[in-house]
Structures are given as structure tokens and as C-alpha cells.
Backbone as ProteinMPNN parsed JSONL, in Angstrom:
{"seq_chain_A": "YPSGNLAIIITGERNQHSLIVQEDELKTAKIRALFQSDGRSTCYYRNGDEWINMSIQGGQYLDQAGNRVRRWMWPNLSPEPHVPLSPIFISLNRHVGVRILAQDKIFISFLAMGRQAKFNMGTKVQVSAASQLPPAAQLGEDELLLLAFRVRILQLFDRMRGCLNFPSTEQWNKMQPTMYLMTQAVKILELCMAADISDELRGSIKAIVNA", "coords_chain_A": {"N_chain_A": [[81.92, -109.99, 101.882], [82.852, -109.944, 105.676], [80.089, -110.034, 106.826], [78.844, -111.471, 104.843], [77.628, -110.476, 102.723], [77.869, -109.793, 99.123], [80.751, -108.323, 97.514], [82.312, -107.985, 95.608], [82.319, -108.284, 91.985], [83.181, -109.978, 88.993], [82.837, -109.846, 85.707], [82.948, -111.326, 82.28], [82.816, -111.281, 78.958], [83.833, -112.201, 75.805], [86.56, -110.192, 74.465], [86.135, -108.513, 76.914], [85.899, -107.501, 80.108], [84.582, -106.819, 83.453], [84.85, -105.327, 86.578], [82.965, -105.013, 89.255], [82.13, -103.51, 92.206], [80.771, -103.66, 95.237], [78.544, -101.912, 97.649], [78.581, -102.481, 101.435], [75.95, -104.076, 102.074], [72.453, -105.245, 102.609], [69.632, -105.372, 101.793], [69.658, -103.417, 99.203], [72.183, -103.494, 97.505], [74.356, -100.993, 96.736], [76.072, -99.797, 94.161], [79.454, -99.034, 94.323], [81.711, -98.719, 92.734], [82.822, -99.071, 89.498], [85.026, -100.687, 86.985], [86.341, -101.287, 83.986], [87.877, -102.949, 81.246], [88.182, -101.934, 78.834], [89.204, -99.225, 79.594], [87.532, -97.437, 80.833], [86.154, -96.151, 83.922], [84.648, -95.638, 87.16], [84.019, -94.365, 90.091], [82.218, -94.035, 93.51], [80.703, -91.787, 95.591], [79.611, -92.904, 99.074], [76.679, -91.99, 98.895], [76.107, -92.08, 96.09], [77.236, -89.883, 94.551], [79.138, -88.971, 92.05], [83.014, -90.033, 92.271], [85.318, -90.715, 91.443], [86.171, -90.307, 87.852], [87.134, -92.043, 84.951], [88.568, -92.349, 81.73], [89.841, -93.587, 78.649], [91.199, -91.305, 77.787], [92.087, -89.734, 79.896], [91.393, -88.651, 83.31], [89.208, -87.574, 85.977], [88.996, -85.971, 89.479], [86.702, -85.673, 91.75], [85.07, -83.641, 94.467], [83.05, -84.259, 97.414], [81.28, -82.329, 96.97], [80.782, -82.024, 94.421], [82.7, -80.513, 93.212], [85.456, -80.054, 91.321], [88.661, -81.722, 91.698], [91.095, -82.491, 91.017], [92.425, -82.925, 87.763], [93.511, -85.178, 84.876], [95.692, -86.361, 82.146], [96.237, -89.12, 80.28], [99.784, -90.224, 79.885], [100.342, -91.13, 77.058], [98.679, -90.512, 75.858], [98.717, -87.624, 75.322], [100.381, -85.163, 73.627], [101.33, -83.145, 74.273], [103.163, -81.361, 77.132], [102.336, -82.569, 80.027], [101.028, -82.287, 83.574], [102.336, -84.929, 85.559], [100.615, -87.756, 87.032], [99.931, -87.945, 90.398], [99.821, -90.321, 92.761], [96.863, -91.691, 93.534], [94.822, -92.887, 96.589], [91.929, -94.35, 97.633], [89.448, -95.1, 100.05], [86.757, -97.152, 99.556], [85.035, -98.389, 101.376], [85.828, -99.907, 104.525], [87.072, -102.38, 103.886], [87.546, -102.281, 101.179], [89.867, -101.171, 98.834], [91.322, -98.213, 96.745], [93.692, -97.833, 94.49], [95.617, -95.89, 92.083], [97.805, -95.609, 89.94], [99.006, -95.303, 87.29], [97.961, -95.593, 83.885], [98.09, -98.371, 83.347], [97.984, -99.345, 85.867], [95.91, -99.812, 87.94], [94.584, -100.588, 90.741], [92.337, -102.774, 92.887], [91.884, -103.357, 96.188], [90.899, -105.849, 98.51], [90.37, -106.609, 101.708], [89.745, -108.519, 104.349], [89.438, -110.091, 107.405], [91.938, -111.1, 107.695], [93.198, -111.764, 105.274], [93.663, -110.927, 101.962], [92.61, -109.732, 98.568], [93.856, -108.898, 95.489], [93.258, -106.75, 92.629], [94.293, -105.959, 89.474], [92.882, -103.536, 87.502], [93.735, -101.923, 85.668], [94.949, -100.6, 82.135], [96.539, -100.607, 78.92], [95.809, -98.366, 76.552], [96.304, -97.562, 73.216], [96.541, -94.976, 71.182], [96.387, -93.258, 68.15], [97.991, -90.078, 67.649], [97.141, -88.913, 65.508], [94.674, -89.216, 64.892], [91.23, -88.902, 66.043], [88.727, -88.81, 68.838], [85.803, -89.579, 68.653], [83.201, -87.661, 70.206], [81.413, -87.878, 73.102], [77.844, -89.364, 72.812], [75.333, -86.722, 73.465], [72.372, -87.022, 75.213], [69.145, -85.805, 75.56], [66.791, -84.585, 78.404], [64.461, -85.811, 78.313], [65.144, -88.099, 77.14], [66.997, -89.452, 78.489], [65.42, -89.679, 81.24], [63.819, -91.425, 80.552], [65.139, -93.566, 79.893], [66.26, -94.32, 82.506], [63.646, -94.795, 83.738], [63.009, -97.204, 82.354], [65.146, -98.863, 82.996], [64.426, -99.212, 85.907], [61.449, -99.994, 85.887], [62.291, -102.637, 84.893], [64.005, -103.621, 86.722], [61.937, -104.042, 88.758], [60.692, -105.828, 87.689], [62.329, -108.084, 87.444], [62.389, -108.486, 90.29], [59.902, -109.067, 91.067], [59.847, -111.552, 89.744], [61.544, -113.041, 91.389], [60.693, -113.399, 93.878], [58.688, -114.642, 93.261], [59.694, -117.054, 92.62], [61.071, -117.65, 95.158], [59.519, -117.589, 97.62], [60.013, -117.315, 100.182], [60.362, -114.6, 102.702], [62.803, -114.155, 103.889], [64.735, -114.856, 101.837], [64.325, -113.349, 99.967], [65.458, -110.731, 100.73], [68.303, -111.794, 100.239], [68.378, -111.922, 97.682], [70.083, -110.82, 94.707], [70.265, -108.068, 91.925], [70.087, -108.758, 88.221], [73.137, -109.07, 86.526], [72.72, -107.832, 84.352], [70.851, -105.687, 84.6], [72.635, -104.09, 86.59], [74.461, -103.512, 85.39], [73.751, -101.85, 83.069], [72.423, -99.897, 85.008], [74.563, -98.465, 85.82], [75.711, -97.413, 83.6], [73.839, -95.584, 82.813], [73.835, -93.583, 84.905], [77.029, -92.619, 84.229], [76.323, -91.542, 81.761], [74.671, -89.389, 82.388], [76.285, -87.954, 84.074], [77.848, -87.101, 81.879], [75.899, -85.405, 80.449], [74.396, -82.333, 79.298], [72.846, -81.532, 81.979], [70.447, -80.263, 84.461], [71.492, -80.306, 88.134], [69.267, -81.229, 89.792], [67.615, -82.524, 88.144], [69.831, -84.702, 87.309], [70.088, -85.706, 90.212], [67.674, -86.832, 90.583], [67.318, -88.912, 88.561], [69.266, -90.532, 89.381], [68.204, -91.627, 91.655], [66.16, -92.705, 90.535], [67.247, -94.887, 89.407], [68.77, -96.218, 91.525], [66.857, -97.176, 93.443]], "CA_chain_A": [[82.012, -109.373, 103.168], [82.538, -110.562, 106.477], [78.568, -110.126, 106.716], [78.408, -112.731, 104.165], [77.209, -109.737, 101.564], [78.668, -109.475, 97.833], [81.546, -107.181, 97.831], [82.947, -107.957, 94.414], [81.747, -108.872, 91.105], [83.975, -109.839, 87.973], [82.201, -110.444, 84.628], [84.013, -111.074, 81.226], [82.493, -111.218, 77.663], [84.663, -112.149, 74.835], [87.774, -109.904, 75.182], [85.878, -107.483, 77.705], [85.811, -107.661, 81.299], [84.564, -105.598, 84.356], [84.85, -105.853, 88.022], [82.112, -104.344, 90.057], [82.301, -103.183, 94.037], [79.153, -103.348, 95.769], [78.677, -101.694, 99.384], [78.427, -104.194, 102.129], [74.523, -103.764, 102.453], [71.871, -106.713, 102.411], [68.66, -105.28, 100.882], [70.023, -102.548, 98.461], [73.782, -103.572, 97.357], [74.518, -99.741, 95.952], [77.545, -100.033, 93.165], [80.576, -98.045, 94.798], [82.65, -98.519, 91.552], [82.846, -99.967, 88.476], [85.919, -100.646, 86.444], [86.14, -101.841, 82.722], [89.097, -103.44, 80.626], [88.313, -100.724, 77.885], [89.859, -98.023, 80.417], [86.535, -96.693, 81.529], [85.997, -96.713, 85.504], [83.955, -94.787, 87.857], [83.958, -94.722, 91.914], [81.102, -93.211, 93.491], [80.709, -91.828, 97.108], [78.375, -93.719, 99.581], [75.617, -91.348, 98.765], [76.053, -92.227, 94.803], [77.609, -89.044, 93.931], [80.755, -89.441, 91.271], [84.188, -89.664, 93.242], [86.773, -90.626, 90.243], [85.887, -90.745, 86.541], [88.57, -91.949, 84.18], [88.446, -92.994, 80.338], [90.856, -93.809, 77.876], [92.061, -90.281, 77.776], [92.456, -89.601, 81.523], [90.479, -88.816, 84.33], [89.334, -86.512, 86.987], [88.63, -86.518, 90.685], [85.593, -84.637, 92.555], [84.836, -83.855, 95.769], [81.623, -84.609, 97.785], [80.035, -81.077, 96.776], [80.932, -81.667, 92.901], [83.992, -79.597, 92.627], [86.755, -80.684, 90.454], [89.811, -81.301, 92.291], [92.123, -82.761, 90.074], [92.258, -83.818, 86.556], [94.965, -85.449, 84.545], [95.307, -86.802, 81.14], [97.365, -90.105, 80.526], [100.916, -89.276, 78.823], [100.868, -91.843, 75.91], [97.404, -89.799, 74.8], [98.733, -86.331, 75.245], [101.315, -85.046, 73.107], [101.882, -81.713, 74.852], [103.679, -81.464, 78.394], [101.183, -82.666, 81.156], [101.436, -82.746, 84.747], [102.311, -85.993, 86.055], [99.517, -87.991, 87.851], [100.05, -88.078, 91.657], [99.241, -91.395, 92.86], [95.556, -91.59, 94.238], [94.338, -93.835, 97.082], [90.741, -93.838, 98.439], [88.904, -96.287, 100.538], [85.535, -97.221, 99.197], [84.621, -98.74, 102.881], [86.568, -100.244, 105.488], [87.563, -103.424, 103.007], [87.643, -102.134, 99.803], [90.552, -99.679, 98.701], [91.486, -98.077, 95.004], [95.116, -97.257, 94.062], [95.511, -95.372, 90.827], [99.229, -95.289, 89.827], [99.313, -95.189, 86.126], [96.781, -96.16, 83.343], [98.123, -99.574, 83.638], [98.276, -100.033, 87.06], [94.694, -99.635, 88.809], [94.618, -101.621, 91.644], [91.466, -102.599, 93.646], [92.228, -104.306, 96.95], [90.073, -106.332, 99.342], [90.835, -106.811, 102.903], [88.828, -109.092, 105.379], [89.373, -111.256, 108.003], [93.327, -111.078, 107.735], [93.042, -112.152, 104.01], [93.591, -109.933, 101.054], [92.648, -110.28, 97.228], [94.255, -107.687, 94.63], [93.125, -106.983, 91.229], [94.746, -104.876, 88.658], [92.228, -103.239, 86.192], [94.756, -100.884, 84.631], [95.074, -100.989, 80.486], [97.218, -99.618, 78.087], [94.814, -98.258, 75.218], [97.157, -96.828, 72.516], [95.473, -93.966, 70.403], [97.462, -92.499, 67.317], [98.17, -88.767, 67.993], [96.574, -88.089, 64.377], [92.989, -89.635, 65.316], [90.411, -87.969, 67.126], [87.992, -89.878, 69.247], [84.489, -89.024, 68.692], [82.57, -86.975, 71.044], [80.195, -89.008, 73.774], [76.657, -89.153, 72.637], [74.652, -86.162, 74.333], [71.236, -87.571, 75.313], [68.105, -84.972, 76.152], [66.271, -85.083, 79.572], [63.288, -86.84, 78.321], [65.474, -89.727, 76.763], [67.868, -89.853, 80.068], [64.377, -89.944, 81.985], [63.106, -92.609, 79.769], [65.872, -94.67, 80.012], [66.1, -94.561, 83.759], [62.398, -95.633, 84.138], [62.982, -98.663, 82.032], [65.773, -99.874, 84.019], [63.587, -99.275, 86.902], [60.676, -101.407, 85.51], [63.018, -104.053, 84.538], [64.502, -104.232, 87.966], [60.826, -104.259, 89.268], [60.091, -107.294, 87.1], [63.208, -109.036, 88.182], [62.203, -108.307, 91.676], [58.769, -110.209, 91.107], [60.188, -112.895, 89.353], [62.713, -113.734, 92.16], [59.721, -113.08, 94.645], [57.78, -116.017, 92.704], [60.522, -118.442, 92.462], [61.396, -117.903, 96.205], [58.525, -117.186, 98.167], [60.534, -116.998, 101.756], [61.075, -113.478, 103.125], [64.153, -114.261, 104.231], [65.446, -115.203, 100.659], [64.068, -112.056, 99.302], [66.722, -109.962, 101.173], [69.644, -112.068, 99.698], [68.836, -111.657, 96.171], [71.023, -109.692, 94.059], [70.032, -107.934, 90.929], [71.06, -109.318, 87.743], [74.3, -108.323, 86.265], [72.644, -106.863, 83.238], [70.659, -104.408, 85.373], [73.581, -103.397, 87.148], [75.515, -102.629, 84.385], [72.633, -100.69, 82.424], [72.385, -98.454, 85.645], [75.756, -97.65, 85.951], [75.771, -96.781, 81.739], [72.807, -94.297, 82.84], [74.922, -92.569, 85.607], [77.656, -92.189, 83.26], [75.711, -90.656, 80.732], [74.147, -88.212, 83.071], [77.52, -86.896, 84.312], [78.219, -86.629, 80.554], [75.131, -84.788, 79.855], [74.249, -81.275, 80.131], [71.43, -81.251, 82.636], [70.305, -79.737, 85.807], [71.8, -81.097, 89.388], [67.991, -81.369, 90.332], [67.408, -83.804, 87.22], [70.721, -85.748, 87.525], [69.742, -86.565, 91.138], [66.366, -87.667, 90.314], [67.575, -90.049, 87.882], [70.03, -91.422, 90.337], [67.408, -92.007, 92.707], [65.353, -93.625, 90.112], [67.958, -96.482, 89.143], [69.292, -96.804, 92.726], [65.78, -97.066, 94.323]], "C_chain_A": [[82.089, -110.021, 104.463], [80.909, -111.078, 106.918], [78.281, -111.248, 105.992], [77.575, -112.207, 102.65], [78.137, -109.86, 100.296], [79.364, -108.435, 97.878], [82.001, -107.199, 96.024], [82.544, -108.911, 93.082], [82.443, -108.917, 89.798], [83.373, -110.484, 86.876], [83.119, -110.238, 83.356], [82.562, -111.781, 79.961], [83.398, -110.948, 76.378], [86.036, -111.368, 75.368], [87.796, -108.455, 76.1], [85.864, -107.946, 78.962], [85.461, -106.369, 82.12], [84.447, -106.079, 85.646], [83.706, -104.3, 88.538], [82.245, -104.271, 91.655], [80.962, -102.892, 94.212], [79.348, -103.037, 97.128], [78.196, -102.866, 100.053], [76.809, -103.559, 103.135], [73.843, -105.153, 102.049], [70.711, -106.443, 101.307], [68.948, -104.701, 99.808], [71.33, -102.374, 98.308], [73.993, -102.034, 96.397], [75.975, -100.117, 95.264], [78.286, -98.675, 93.762], [81.792, -97.599, 93.636], [82.336, -99.489, 90.491], [83.889, -99.766, 87.467], [85.996, -101.669, 84.662], [87.453, -101.913, 81.99], [89.091, -102.473, 79.474], [88.9, -99.435, 78.265], [88.828, -97.163, 80.759], [86.224, -96.946, 82.873], [85.538, -95.178, 86.103], [83.991, -95.352, 89.478], [83.033, -93.65, 92.075], [81.25, -93.016, 95.067], [79.693, -92.628, 97.658], [76.924, -93.321, 99.016], [75.19, -91.289, 97.156], [76.386, -90.815, 94.09], [79.077, -89.493, 93.095], [82.02, -89.033, 91.93], [85.535, -89.24, 92.132], [85.858, -91.073, 89.091], [87.011, -90.886, 85.818], [88.066, -92.691, 82.852], [89.726, -93.034, 79.759], [92.02, -92.572, 77.704], [92.632, -89.593, 78.839], [91.533, -89.472, 82.559], [90.104, -87.836, 85.393], [88.577, -87.06, 88.321], [87.619, -85.329, 91.491], [85.342, -84.686, 93.851], [83.547, -84.077, 96.192], [80.749, -83.263, 97.284], [80.141, -81.044, 95.306], [81.844, -81.17, 92.572], [84.871, -80.523, 92.273], [88.009, -80.545, 91.177], [90.839, -81.723, 91.696], [91.809, -83.531, 89.069], [93.709, -84.01, 85.513], [94.569, -86.23, 83.014], [96.636, -88.071, 80.948], [98.541, -89.804, 79.303], [101.242, -90.044, 77.676], [99.649, -91.224, 74.919], [97.936, -88.285, 74.617], [100.175, -85.726, 74.622], [102.096, -83.774, 73.524], [102.256, -82.132, 76.195], [102.355, -81.415, 79.353], [102.016, -82.664, 82.41], [101.301, -84.146, 85.103], [101.033, -86.31, 87.208], [100.147, -88.72, 89.149], [99.483, -89.204, 91.993], [97.874, -91.01, 93.979], [95.348, -92.751, 94.813], [92.948, -93.393, 97.818], [89.928, -95.245, 98.805], [87.105, -96.254, 100.124], [84.644, -97.567, 100.502], [85.916, -99.141, 103.291], [87.458, -101.715, 104.841], [87.784, -103.236, 101.538], [88.194, -100.94, 99.393], [91.007, -99.429, 97.132], [92.457, -97.304, 95.227], [95.153, -97.074, 92.727], [97.155, -94.859, 90.962], [99.378, -94.733, 88.301], [98.0, -95.966, 85.131], [96.495, -97.704, 83.489], [98.119, -100.289, 84.823], [97.09, -99.212, 87.892], [94.388, -100.496, 89.727], [93.348, -101.626, 92.606], [91.947, -103.62, 94.627], [91.107, -104.608, 97.945], [90.662, -106.828, 100.411], [89.811, -107.456, 103.947], [89.521, -109.978, 105.943], [91.222, -111.756, 108.134], [93.782, -111.376, 106.533], [92.969, -110.897, 102.835], [93.809, -110.52, 99.775], [92.991, -108.795, 96.642], [93.856, -107.844, 93.213], [93.709, -105.832, 90.438], [93.835, -104.524, 87.428], [92.713, -102.066, 85.455], [94.582, -101.624, 83.156], [95.71, -100.04, 79.867], [96.556, -99.638, 77.0], [96.073, -97.063, 74.494], [96.005, -96.113, 71.306], [96.398, -93.316, 69.336], [96.753, -91.21, 67.486], [97.283, -87.972, 66.926], [95.114, -88.401, 64.487], [92.59, -88.728, 66.144], [89.548, -88.87, 67.493], [87.055, -89.17, 69.273], [83.887, -88.641, 70.131], [81.321, -88.056, 71.837], [79.206, -88.327, 73.236], [75.611, -88.023, 73.726], [73.258, -86.407, 74.434], [70.428, -85.962, 75.797], [67.562, -85.619, 77.55], [65.388, -86.226, 79.44], [63.803, -88.166, 77.972], [66.442, -90.192, 78.08], [66.556, -90.42, 81.196], [64.179, -91.377, 81.702], [63.871, -94.097, 79.831], [66.201, -95.25, 81.554], [64.837, -95.3, 84.094], [62.15, -96.775, 83.601], [63.915, -99.447, 82.504], [65.349, -100.002, 85.16], [62.275, -100.201, 86.936], [61.187, -102.759, 85.377], [63.544, -104.679, 85.915], [63.299, -104.69, 89.169], [60.389, -105.762, 89.219], [60.848, -108.428, 87.523], [62.898, -109.449, 89.624], [60.979, -109.423, 91.775], [59.056, -111.475, 90.798], [60.95, -113.68, 90.514], [61.593, -114.273, 93.297], [58.958, -114.523, 94.526], [58.212, -116.939, 93.019], [60.835, -118.822, 94.02], [60.479, -117.228, 97.177], [58.87, -116.635, 100.076], [60.821, -115.368, 101.509], [62.383, -113.112, 102.877], [65.088, -114.198, 102.734], [65.267, -113.779, 99.829], [65.316, -110.868, 99.208], [67.893, -110.322, 100.902], [69.633, -112.074, 98.249], [69.337, -110.283, 95.688], [70.32, -109.567, 92.724], [70.9, -108.65, 89.454], [72.417, -108.63, 87.161], [74.097, -107.29, 84.933], [72.232, -105.794, 83.777], [71.565, -103.547, 85.896], [74.402, -102.51, 86.381], [74.702, -101.48, 83.539], [72.654, -99.436, 83.499], [73.515, -97.622, 85.863], [76.119, -96.926, 84.745], [74.944, -95.583, 82.316], [73.397, -93.309, 83.641], [75.944, -92.178, 84.949], [77.182, -91.416, 82.248], [74.909, -89.583, 81.278], [75.334, -87.457, 83.466], [77.747, -86.328, 83.163], [77.307, -85.346, 80.021], [74.818, -83.347, 80.284], [72.92, -80.815, 80.722], [71.537, -80.662, 83.996], [70.891, -80.846, 86.935], [70.493, -81.988, 89.882], [67.694, -83.038, 89.523], [68.242, -85.103, 87.701], [70.526, -86.513, 88.846], [68.671, -87.384, 91.014], [66.576, -88.92, 89.655], [68.421, -91.28, 88.789], [69.036, -92.163, 91.218], [66.344, -92.867, 92.011], [66.271, -94.998, 90.083], [68.545, -97.049, 90.272], [68.221, -97.056, 93.705], [65.661, -98.58, 94.938]], "O_chain_A": [[81.227, -110.898, 104.509], [80.604, -112.223, 107.252], [77.471, -112.047, 106.46], [77.089, -112.931, 101.781], [79.32, -110.056, 100.576], [78.782, -107.426, 98.276], [81.884, -106.154, 95.385], [82.476, -110.136, 93.182], [82.399, -107.815, 89.251], [83.314, -111.711, 86.951], [83.894, -109.286, 83.26], [81.646, -112.557, 80.233], [83.673, -109.825, 75.954], [86.59, -111.711, 76.412], [88.692, -107.614, 76.18], [85.794, -109.175, 78.932], [85.794, -105.226, 81.808], [83.967, -107.194, 85.852], [83.736, -103.103, 88.249], [82.529, -105.337, 92.201], [80.214, -102.143, 93.584], [80.143, -103.676, 97.817], [77.641, -103.868, 99.602], [76.635, -102.976, 104.205], [74.403, -106.014, 101.37], [70.688, -107.016, 100.218], [68.505, -105.414, 98.907], [71.863, -101.369, 98.779], [73.694, -102.153, 95.209], [76.863, -100.689, 95.896], [77.824, -97.536, 93.691], [82.51, -96.6, 93.613], [81.692, -100.528, 90.634], [83.822, -98.663, 86.925], [85.543, -102.812, 84.602], [88.181, -100.927, 82.098], [90.232, -102.176, 79.119], [89.107, -98.581, 77.403], [89.185, -96.014, 81.02], [85.977, -98.133, 83.084], [85.87, -94.049, 85.74], [83.987, -96.519, 89.871], [82.879, -92.682, 91.331], [81.798, -93.869, 95.767], [78.856, -93.097, 96.886], [76.103, -94.188, 98.718], [74.194, -90.651, 96.814], [75.794, -90.599, 93.032], [79.919, -90.259, 93.563], [82.203, -87.841, 92.177], [86.276, -88.27, 91.975], [84.995, -91.945, 89.201], [87.901, -90.04, 85.907], [87.21, -93.571, 82.94], [90.684, -92.534, 80.348], [93.234, -92.704, 77.55], [93.632, -88.893, 78.68], [90.759, -90.426, 82.64], [91.082, -87.143, 85.673], [87.864, -88.059, 88.416], [88.014, -84.185, 91.712], [85.384, -85.775, 94.424], [82.737, -84.11, 95.266], [79.52, -83.331, 97.271], [79.618, -80.061, 94.78], [82.045, -81.287, 91.363], [85.04, -81.618, 92.811], [88.491, -79.422, 91.328], [91.803, -81.025, 92.013], [91.137, -84.559, 89.157], [94.659, -83.232, 85.419], [93.431, -86.614, 82.746], [97.768, -87.921, 81.41], [98.336, -89.332, 78.185], [102.332, -89.806, 77.155], [99.579, -91.336, 73.695], [97.484, -87.723, 73.619], [101.145, -85.923, 75.354], [103.237, -83.472, 73.174], [101.784, -83.203, 76.576], [101.549, -80.487, 79.424], [103.22, -82.909, 82.484], [100.18, -84.64, 84.979], [100.574, -85.492, 88.005], [100.736, -89.798, 89.084], [98.361, -89.274, 91.49], [97.917, -90.257, 94.952], [95.512, -93.764, 94.133], [92.829, -92.345, 98.453], [89.804, -96.217, 98.06], [86.376, -95.319, 100.456], [83.558, -97.0, 100.623], [86.948, -98.871, 102.677], [88.499, -102.031, 105.417], [88.212, -104.147, 100.829], [87.588, -99.869, 99.419], [91.041, -100.384, 96.356], [92.399, -96.293, 95.928], [94.753, -98.011, 92.037], [97.626, -94.043, 91.755], [99.919, -93.633, 88.187], [97.22, -96.781, 85.624], [95.413, -98.266, 83.66], [98.215, -101.512, 84.923], [97.32, -98.123, 88.419], [93.704, -101.406, 89.259], [93.164, -100.562, 93.197], [92.397, -104.678, 94.187], [90.362, -103.674, 98.241], [91.599, -107.588, 100.164], [88.974, -106.657, 104.367], [90.238, -110.716, 105.268], [91.542, -112.797, 108.707], [95.01, -111.294, 106.509], [92.152, -109.988, 102.978], [94.644, -111.391, 99.529], [92.561, -107.75, 97.13], [94.058, -108.9, 92.613], [93.524, -104.702, 90.888], [93.997, -105.16, 86.387], [92.016, -101.374, 84.713], [94.221, -102.786, 82.967], [95.579, -98.839, 80.104], [96.528, -100.672, 76.333], [96.564, -96.076, 75.042], [95.008, -96.607, 70.778], [97.347, -92.737, 69.867], [95.536, -91.031, 67.501], [96.792, -86.86, 67.118], [94.375, -87.537, 64.015], [93.255, -87.944, 66.82], [89.38, -89.818, 66.726], [87.158, -88.08, 69.836], [84.137, -89.347, 71.108], [80.547, -88.806, 71.242], [79.25, -87.109, 73.06], [75.157, -88.532, 74.751], [72.715, -85.859, 73.475], [71.104, -85.08, 76.327], [67.756, -86.793, 77.864], [65.405, -87.269, 80.094], [63.235, -89.206, 78.304], [66.45, -91.353, 78.488], [66.717, -91.433, 81.877], [64.352, -92.309, 82.488], [63.433, -95.247, 79.823], [66.37, -96.452, 81.763], [64.921, -96.371, 84.696], [61.263, -97.491, 84.065], [63.725, -100.663, 82.52], [65.813, -100.985, 85.738], [62.066, -101.011, 87.838], [60.604, -103.795, 85.696], [63.537, -105.878, 86.195], [63.516, -105.399, 90.152], [59.975, -106.556, 90.063], [60.36, -109.498, 87.887], [63.119, -110.577, 90.063], [61.076, -110.458, 92.434], [58.623, -112.437, 91.434], [60.932, -114.911, 90.515], [61.596, -115.467, 93.597], [58.707, -115.304, 95.444], [57.577, -117.798, 93.63], [60.89, -120.013, 94.325], [60.861, -116.11, 97.523], [58.235, -115.921, 100.852], [61.333, -114.9, 100.492], [62.941, -112.292, 102.147], [66.081, -113.473, 102.664], [66.162, -113.301, 99.131], [65.877, -110.335, 98.251], [68.784, -109.511, 101.153], [70.669, -112.205, 97.597], [69.12, -109.133, 96.071], [69.795, -110.568, 92.237], [72.077, -109.004, 89.521], [72.6, -107.465, 87.515], [74.827, -106.379, 84.544], [72.943, -104.797, 83.651], [71.421, -102.334, 85.748], [74.849, -101.373, 86.536], [75.116, -100.325, 83.443], [72.832, -98.27, 83.145], [73.511, -96.405, 86.048], [76.788, -95.895, 84.823], [75.521, -94.498, 82.242], [73.512, -92.177, 83.171], [75.925, -90.948, 84.99], [77.904, -90.474, 81.922], [74.441, -88.808, 80.445], [75.362, -86.265, 83.163], [77.88, -85.104, 83.155], [77.786, -84.444, 79.334], [74.929, -83.058, 81.476], [72.118, -80.022, 80.23], [72.613, -80.585, 84.59], [70.8, -82.055, 86.723], [70.581, -83.151, 90.274], [67.601, -84.168, 90.002], [67.801, -86.126, 88.224], [70.704, -87.731, 88.855], [68.724, -88.576, 91.317], [66.076, -89.949, 90.109], [68.239, -92.497, 88.828], [69.2, -93.366, 91.417], [65.674, -93.66, 92.672], [65.96, -96.015, 90.703], [68.874, -98.234, 90.229], [68.598, -97.17, 94.871], [64.791, -98.842, 95.768]]}, "name": "protein", "num_of_chains": 1, "seq": "YPSGNLAIIITGERNQHSLIVQEDELKTAKIRALFQSDGRSTCYYRNGDEWINMSIQGGQYLDQAGNRVRRWMWPNLSPEPHVPLSPIFISLNRHVGVRILAQDKIFISFLAMGRQAKFNMGTKVQVSAASQLPPAAQLGEDELLLLAFRVRILQLFDRMRGCLNFPSTEQWNKMQPTMYLMTQAVKILELCMAADISDELRGSIKAIVNA"}
């Protein structure tokens, strides 16, 4: 960002890669979106609530109250007639926008100081009509809480190591969490959205991993 804060992180491992969009903040860089090459993607409102969630089957768009505004299936995965996806465009902030045109046309654009960078994180995932995708594993409330506290403890240890290595207070504020911990936090939030738990517990888990 023009402020110097990290905006976009791209990671790769073997044939998989991910793109993470962070908020323009110094001390607590909140994750605003995660796009993965396996077809899974999630965008979040500024307060951490889910905005858009996509998988290899399709996606859904939620308003800030958590109500589903739109839901769709990708054409190549649905043998039945389907409502075509109307293009979706959202602004995560004044510099980062997301445009969803098709499964293989999901564009993230970054604009600042008269210059632009654009990334296509869309993918074509072909699934046989005869095959059935396994349902997502449903975790219980206790398991989700334990996972959230585990990530929070690892975050604190990571912060302590950084403080020991860089005693200056100014350097503390510039430290970013490790990619592993950021990815783990996002995965826990995804599990919370899929699990049958109360909104209160879901909010508590979000607060723990985003503290």
C-alpha cells in the first residue's frame, strides 16, 4: 500500500499456490481475502464476517448481516439447467478490488499511485458427473475452540520470538505473522462457516484467531 503496509502475499508449494489480501493496517494485518489454486476462495468484510465463499462446486454471496444474497453453481459441475452467474465486483478497500466473471476468471486488482497489478486466481476444475465430492468434515464446538486456541498460542510464541530478535518497539509494529499461521487462521474460519455452531461461538473463534 502507499502507507508501506503489505497488501498482497502470493505463496506456492508444488502445484498449489495461494494469494492473500491483507487490510491496510500496521499492527494487526487482518486477512480480507484468500484465493487458492484448488478452487477455494473466501472474501471477508472489514469486521471479519464472510462476504464471498467459493469452492470447486460454486459459491455464495452474503450481506453484512449474514444473509445469503446470491448462490451459484459452476456450469461444468451442474448437469441441470442453472442460473448464469452475473458478474460480481467488490472493493475490499480503496486499493484492492475483486471481479468474478467465471470459474476461470476471478481477477484481483491492486491500484495505487497511478499503477495497477492484476492477478487471475480462477481455475477450471473438472469433476466427473458420476462422482460425488465427499462432504466437508464437521468438527464439534470443543474441537474448533481447541484449534483456535492452538493457533492463538502459536501466534503469541511467534510474536515473542520476534520481540527477542528485534528489541526495538518500532520494529515490533512492522512484524508480520508467518505465512503458516495466517493460512491456519483462514482455514479455521472456513471450518467455522461450514460447522453447525452458534453465531456467538463463531464470533468468539474469529476473535481468538484475529486477536
